[in-house]
C-alpha positions in Angstrom: 111.2 70.5 40.2 114.7 69.3 39.6 116.9 69.0 42.7 120.4 70.3 42.2 123.2 70.2 44.7 125.6 73.1 44.8 128.8 72.1 42.9 132.0 71.4 44.7 134.2 74.1 43.6 138.0 73.7 43.9 140.0 76.1 46.0 141.1 78.3 43.0 137.5 78.6 41.7 136.2 79.4 45.2 138.8 82.1 45.7 138.0 83.8 42.3 134.3 83.5 42.8 134.6 85.0 46.3 136.7 87.9 45.0 134.1 88.8 42.4 131.3 88.6 44.9 133.2 90.7 47.4 134.5 93.5 45.0 132.2 93.3 42.0 128.7 94.7 41.6 126.0 92.0 42.0 124.2 92.7 38.8 124.6 89.2 37.3 123.7 85.7 38.4 126.2 83.4 36.6 126.4 79.7 36.8 129.1 78.6 39.3 131.9 77.8 36.9 135.1 79.9 36.6 136.6 79.8 33.1 140.2 80.5 32.1 140.7 79.2 28.6 138.8 78.6 25.4 139.4 77.1 22.0 136.8 76.7 19.3 133.6 75.5 20.9 135.3 74.3 24.1 136.3 76.1 27.3 138.3 75.0 30.4 137.8 76.1 34.0 140.5 77.0 36.5 140.5 73.4 37.8 141.1 72.0 34.4 137.6 70.6 33.6 136.6 70.9 30.0 133.1 72.1 28.9 131.3 72.4 25.6 130.2 76.0 25.2 126.6 76.2 24.0 126.1 79.9 24.7 128.9 81.5 22.7 128.8 84.6 24.9 125.2 85.3 23.7 126.4 84.9 20.0 129.5 87.1 20.4 131.7 84.1 19.8 130.2 82.8 16.5 133.7 82.3 15.1 134.7 80.2 18.2 136.9 81.0 21.2 140.2 82.6 20.4 140.1 81.9 16.6 143.7 81.9 15.5 143.1 84.2 12.6 141.4 86.8 14.9 144.1 86.5 17.5 146.8 87.1 14.8 144.9 90.1 13.5 144.6 91.5 17.0 148.3 91.0 17.7 149.4 92.5 14.4 147.3 95.6 14.8 148.1 96.0 18.6 151.8 96.4 17.7 151.0 99.1 15.0 148.3 101.4 16.3 145.3 100.9 18.6 143.5 104.2 19.0 143.5 107.6 17.4 140.0 108.8 18.3 137.9 110.1 15.4 139.9 113.4 15.5 142.1 111.7 12.8 141.7 109.1 10.1 143.2 105.7 10.4 144.2 103.1 7.9 141.7 100.4 9.1 138.3 102.2 9.4 137.8 103.0 5.7 138.5 99.4 4.5 136.3 98.1 7.3 133.4 100.3 6.3 133.8 99.3 2.6 134.0 95.6 3.4 131.0 95.4 5.7 129.0 97.5 3.2 130.0 95.2 0.3 129.1 92.1 2.4 125.7 93.4 3.6 124.5 95.5 0.7 124.1 98.7 2.7 125.8 102.0 1.6 127.0 103.4 4.9 128.3 102.1 8.2 128.6 104.0 11.5 130.9 102.1 14.0 130.3 102.0 17.7 131.4 99.6 20.5 128.7 97.9 22.5 125.4 96.6 21.2 123.4 99.1 23.4 125.5 101.9 21.9 124.5 100.8 18.4 120.8 100.7 19.3 121.0 104.1 20.8 122.7 105.3 17.6 119.9 103.8 15.5 117.3 105.5 17.7 119.1 108.9 17.3 119.3 108.2 13.5 115.6 107.5 13.3 114.6 110.5 15.4 116.7 112.9 13.4 115.5 111.4 10.2 111.9 111.7 11.3 112.4 115.4 12.1 114.6 116.5 9.2 113.3 114.3 6.4 109.8 113.4 7.4 109.1 116.7 9.2 107.6 115.2 12.2 108.1 117.5 15.3 110.2 115.9 18.0 107.4 116.1 20.6 105.1 114.1 18.3 107.3 111.5 16.8 106.7 107.9 17.7 108.8 104.7 17.3 106.9 101.4 17.5 108.5 98.6 19.6 107.4 95.2 20.9 106.7 93.4 24.1 109.4 91.0 25.4 112.0 93.0 23.5 115.6 93.2 24.5 117.7 95.9 22.9 120.2 96.7 25.7 120.3 98.3 29.2 120.5 102.1 28.8 117.9 104.2 30.4 116.3 105.0 27.1 116.1 101.3 26.1 114.9 99.9 29.4 112.2 102.6 29.3 110.4 100.6 26.6 111.1 97.2 28.0 108.2 95.1 29.2 110.4 93.2 31.7 109.7 95.0 35.0 113.0 94.2 36.6 114.8 96.0 33.8 112.8 99.2 34.5 112.4 99.2 38.2 114.3 102.1 39.9 115.7 103.6 36.6 113.0 106.1 35.6 111.9 108.6 34.6 112.0 107.4 31.0 112.1 109.0 27.6 108.8 109.1 25.7 108.1 108.6 22.1 107.8 104.8 22.1 104.7 102.7 21.7 104.8 99.0 22.7 102.9 96.5 20.6 102.5 92.7 20.8 105.3 90.9 19.1 104.3 88.8 16.1 101.0 90.7 15.5 101.3 92.5 12.2 97.7 93.8 12.3 98.4 95.5 15.7 101.2 97.4 13.9 98.9 98.3 11.0 96.4 99.7 13.4 99.1 101.7 15.3 100.7 103.3 12.2 100.0 107.1 12.0 101.5 110.2 10.6 103.6 110.4 13.8 105.2 107.0 13.3 108.8 107.5 12.2 110.2 104.0 12.7 109.5 100.4 13.7 112.3 98.8 15.8 112.1 95.0 15.8 114.2 91.9 16.6 113.7 89.5 13.6 114.0 86.7 16.3 113.7 87.6 19.9 116.7 86.2 21.8 116.2 87.2 25.5 112.5 86.8 25.0 113.1 83.0 24.6 114.2 82.4 21.0 110.8 83.6 19.7 110.3 83.3 16.0 107.5 85.5 14.6 104.8 84.0 12.3 105.7 83.6 8.6 105.1 86.8 6.7 105.4 89.1 9.8 108.6 90.8 8.8 107.3 91.2 5.2 104.2 92.9 6.5 106.2 95.2 8.7 108.3 96.1 5.6 105.1 96.8 3.6 103.7 99.0 6.4 106.8 101.0 6.9 107.1 101.7 3.2 103.4 102.6 2.9 103.6 105.1 5.8 107.0 106.5 5.0 108.6 105.1 8.2 112.0 103.4 8.7 112.1 99.7 9.4 115.0 99.1 11.9 116.1 95.5 12.5 118.2 94.7 15.6 120.5 91.9 14.4 123.0 92.1 17.3 122.3 88.5 18.4 120.4 87.1 15.4 122.8 88.4 12.7 126.2 87.4 11.3 125.3 83.7 10.8 123.5 82.8 14.0 120.2 82.0 12.3 121.6 80.3 9.3 121.6 83.5 7.2 123.9 86.5 7.3 120.9 88.3 8.8 117.7 86.8 10.2 115.6 89.2 8.1 116.8 87.4 5.0 114.6 84.4 5.9 111.6 86.5 4.7 113.4 88.1 1.8 113.2 91.6 3.0 115.6 94.5 3.5 115.2 97.0 6.4 116.2 100.6 6.2 118.5 100.2 9.1 120.3 97.2 10.5 122.0 97.1 13.9 125.0 94.8 14.3 127.4 93.8 17.1 128.6 90.8 19.2 130.0 88.5 16.5 131.2 91.5 14.5 134.6 91.0 16.2 134.4 87.3 17.1 134.4 88.0 20.9 137.9 89.5 20.9 137.0 93.2 21.2 133.8 95.2 21.5 132.7 96.3 18.0 129.2 97.3 16.9 127.5 99.6 14.5 124.6 100.7 12.3 124.1 100.0 8.6 121.9 102.2 6.4 121.9 103.7 3.0 123.4 107.1 2.3 120.0 108.9 2.1 119.2 107.8 5.7 122.7 108.1 7.2 123.3 111.5 5.7 121.2 113.2 8.4 124.2 112.9 10.7 126.7 115.8 10.4 130.0 116.4 12.2 129.3 116.9 15.9 125.9 115.2 15.9 127.1 111.8 17.2 130.4 110.1 18.1 132.5 107.8 20.2 136.2 108.0 21.2 136.6 104.3 20.7 134.1 103.7 17.9 135.9 102.9 14.7 139.3 102.6 16.4 142.0 100.8 14.3 142.3 97.8 16.6 138.6 97.0 16.6 138.3 97.7 12.9 141.2 95.3 12.1 139.7 92.5 14.2 136.2 93.0 12.7 137.6 92.9 9.2 139.1 89.5 9.9 136.0 88.3 11.8 133.9 89.0 8.7 136.4 87.2 6.5 136.3 84.1 8.8 132.5 84.0 8.6 132.5 84.0 4.8 135.6 82.0 4.0 135.0 79.3 6.5 131.4 79.1 5.5 130.1 79.5 9.0 126.8 80.8 7.9 126.1 77.7 5.8 127.4 75.6 8.7 124.9 77.2 11.0 122.0 76.4 8.7 123.0 72.8 8.2 124.0 71.9 11.8 121.2 74.0 13.2 118.6 71.9 11.3 120.3 68.8 12.6 120.4 70.0 16.2 116.7 71.1 16.2 115.6 67.7 14.8 117.6 65.8 17.4 116.4 67.9 20.3 112.8 67.6 19.2 113.2 63.8 19.1 114.0 63.7 22.8 110.9 62.1 24.5 110.6 64.2 27.6 107.4 65.1 29.6 109.4 68.2 30.8 109.6 69.9 27.4 106.8 72.0 26.0 108.5 73.1 22.8 111.8 73.1 20.9 112.1 76.1 18.5 114.9 77.7 16.7 116.5 78.8 13.5 120.1 78.0 12.6 122.3 77.2 15.6 120.0 79.2 17.9 117.5 77.1 19.8 115.2 77.6 22.7 114.0 74.6 24.8 110.9 75.7 26.6 110.0 73.7 29.7 106.5 73.0 30.9 105.5 74.9 34.1 105.4 71.7 36.1 109.1 71.1 35.3 110.1 74.2 37.3 112.5 76.9 36.2 115.1 76.2 33.6 118.1 77.2 35.7 118.5 73.9 37.6 118.6 72.0 34.3 121.3 74.4 33.1 123.2 73.6 36.3 122.8 69.8 35.7 124.0 70.3 32.2 127.0 72.2 33.5 127.9 69.3 35.8 127.7 67.0 32.8 130.2 69.3 30.9 127.7 71.4 28.8 127.4 75.1 29.3 124.1 76.9 28.4 121.9 79.4 30.2 118.3 80.0 31.0 116.2 82.9 29.7 112.7 84.0 30.7 112.6 81.5 33.5 111.4 78.5 31.5 113.7 78.4 28.4 117.1 76.8 28.0 118.9 78.8 25.4 121.3 76.9 23.1 123.6 78.9 20.8 127.0 77.2 20.2 129.9 78.8 18.3 129.3 78.2 14.6 132.6 76.3 14.4 131.2 73.4 16.4 131.6 69.9 15.0 128.7 67.5 14.5 130.3 64.9 16.9 130.4 67.6 19.6 126.7 68.3 19.0 126.0 64.6 19.3 127.9 64.5 22.6 125.9 67.4 23.9 122.6 65.9 22.8 123.3 62.8 24.8 123.6 64.9 27.9 120.4 66.8 27.1 118.7 63.4 26.8 119.9 62.4 30.3 119.0 65.7 32.0 115.6 66.2 30.3 114.5 62.7 31.0 115.0 63.1 34.7 111.9 62.6 36.8 
């Protein structure tokens, strides 16, 4: 197991860390680094040390930190109008809905704020569709989900998590979910029934450790959902908007779900914006009063999201993710380390899974931090690598040199 000494924090960092520990809830375990500024793929701490960000706020900062076009859009709109609630129309939401539908090929968009809100919205959509369109009684309807999933932290969502810490102390939980092994299409085929109204799946599992399902898995889910008259719902909050080298990760198998959930990079990390995409026939089950959000669809968030989508397309960040991602994966796989069990990924989204004898991944993330590279562990044994899509190849090379040093340690 890697021996890591506690970092020597400067006085300002120590003060800020102590304030958060004293007055904040202790529901996170961050690395000991206190950041104050970011630009592109780089961030600086309060002591002036520079780091290469290889986490991108869990894919929320695909466009890079403080992208000047996004900052300008935020500033322009903040001077004009920030919030109306949905009691009135505003001049940004309609164009935002049109532009995201034109880009993605879906007919309707329902805006929310956080990723968990968007997942909850998709679950409500599936349940109401199941009752009003399919005619499945609410006490009988079932949504298929998968082990090692991560869709958020609400009580409904953690109720079908297989990670015990996410569940402990938060029950009782809502019923109507059936958990199946991820990547096993035949288990889904066996579970389909007249009660099945939807399949909720991450095309690539992020929190689960950057788990890519077998080839053909998503195509088979699409076939099964169609054959049984169920909705296929893809959670693309982390995997979407360029992270996997495609606009959406489901495009790697040439399929189209009935519902797509988006968030995180939808606003480039400047403002919480999320939402649900579906065609009109599905989305039409919602009527005024069925669902809503005071901040969802607000003009400030809509203006930023419109510019964030333009940046993704006009700066070819999706293509950049595919090209640099393939390069990064090849370079990481070339590291000759007895500590590494597997390097897997798609686009600029990579999991480095360590062997059990290497110990947990966190100490290696701490060593990388000390070397100027920021990434984070997931599922104990996996180092997650997900840089902003604006990262330059020389910066990747610089990071890879530090991975080589840390992963070759005895």
